[in-house]
C-alpha positions as CSV (number, residue, x, y, z in Angstrom):
1,X,15.7,-15.8,29.8
2,X,13.8,-14.8,32.8
3,X,10.2,-13.4,32.5
4,X,11.4,-9.9,33.6
5,X,14.0,-9.8,30.8
6,X,11.4,-11.0,28.3
7,X,8.9,-8.3,29.5
8,X,11.7,-5.6,29.3
9,X,12.6,-6.7,25.8
10,X,9.0,-6.7,24.8
11,X,8.5,-3.2,26.2
12,X,11.6,-2.0,24.5
13,X,10.5,-3.4,21.1
14,X,7.1,-1.9,21.4
15,X,8.6,1.5,22.3
16,X,10.9,1.2,19.2
17,X,8.1,0.2,17.0
18,X,5.9,3.1,18.1
19,X,8.7,5.6,17.6
20,X,9.4,4.2,14.1
21,X,5.8,4.3,13.2
22,X,5.5,8.0,14.2
23,X,8.6,8.8,12.1
24,X,7.2,6.9,9.1
25,X,3.9,8.8,9.4
26,X,5.8,12.1,9.5
27,X,8.0,11.1,6.5
28,X,4.9,10.1,4.6
29,X,3.3,13.5,5.3
30,X,6.4,15.4,4.1
31,X,6.7,13.1,1.0
32,X,3.1,13.9,0.1
33,X,3.7,17.7,0.5
34,X,6.8,17.5,-1.7
35,X,5.0,15.3,-4.3
36,X,2.2,17.9,-4.5
37,X,4.7,20.7,-5.1
38,X,6.6,18.6,-7.6
39,X,3.4,17.9,-9.6
40,X,2.6,21.6,-9.6
41,X,6.0,22.5,-10.9
42,X,5.7,19.9,-13.6
43,X,2.4,21.4,-14.6
44,X,3.9,24.8,-14.8
45,X,6.7,23.5,-16.9
46,X,4.4,21.8,-19.3
47,X,2.4,25.1,-19.6
48,X,5.6,27.0,-20.4
49,X,6.6,24.4,-23.0
50,X,3.2,24.7,-24.7
51,X,3.7,28.5,-24.8
52,X,7.0,28.0,-26.7
53,X,9.5,28.3,-23.8
54,X,12.5,26.1,-24.1
55,X,12.7,24.0,-20.9
56,X,16.1,22.8,-19.8
57,X,16.4,19.1,-19.2
58,X,15.9,17.8,-15.7
59,X,18.6,15.9,-14.0
60,X,18.7,12.1,-14.5
61,X,18.2,10.7,-11.0
62,X,17.8,7.1,-11.9
63,X,21.0,6.0,-10.1
64,X,20.0,7.9,-7.0
65,X,16.5,6.4,-7.1
66,X,18.0,2.9,-7.5
67,X,20.3,3.4,-4.5
68,X,17.4,4.7,-2.4
69,X,15.3,1.7,-3.3
70,X,18.1,-0.8,-2.5
71,X,17.7,-2.7,0.8
72,X,19.7,-1.4,3.7
73,X,23.1,-2.9,4.0
74,X,23.3,-5.4,6.9
75,X,19.8,-6.7,6.6
76,X,18.9,-9.9,4.8
77,X,15.9,-10.1,2.6
């Protein structure tokens, strides 16, 4: 492989890494916002429960969580 191709490849990889890093930072920010809202809702539900309000059960999302945590297909671990 010529030096020019190596340099182009290196630049392309750096660009991709920077883009993905920015996307991950934005996803983390959104995740933290949603987590904060979720915790507030849980606190409100607990308060209502203590006041005698019947709280409907929350959906069981364990299968969805397991799928989300599974490694991406096509990538070896």
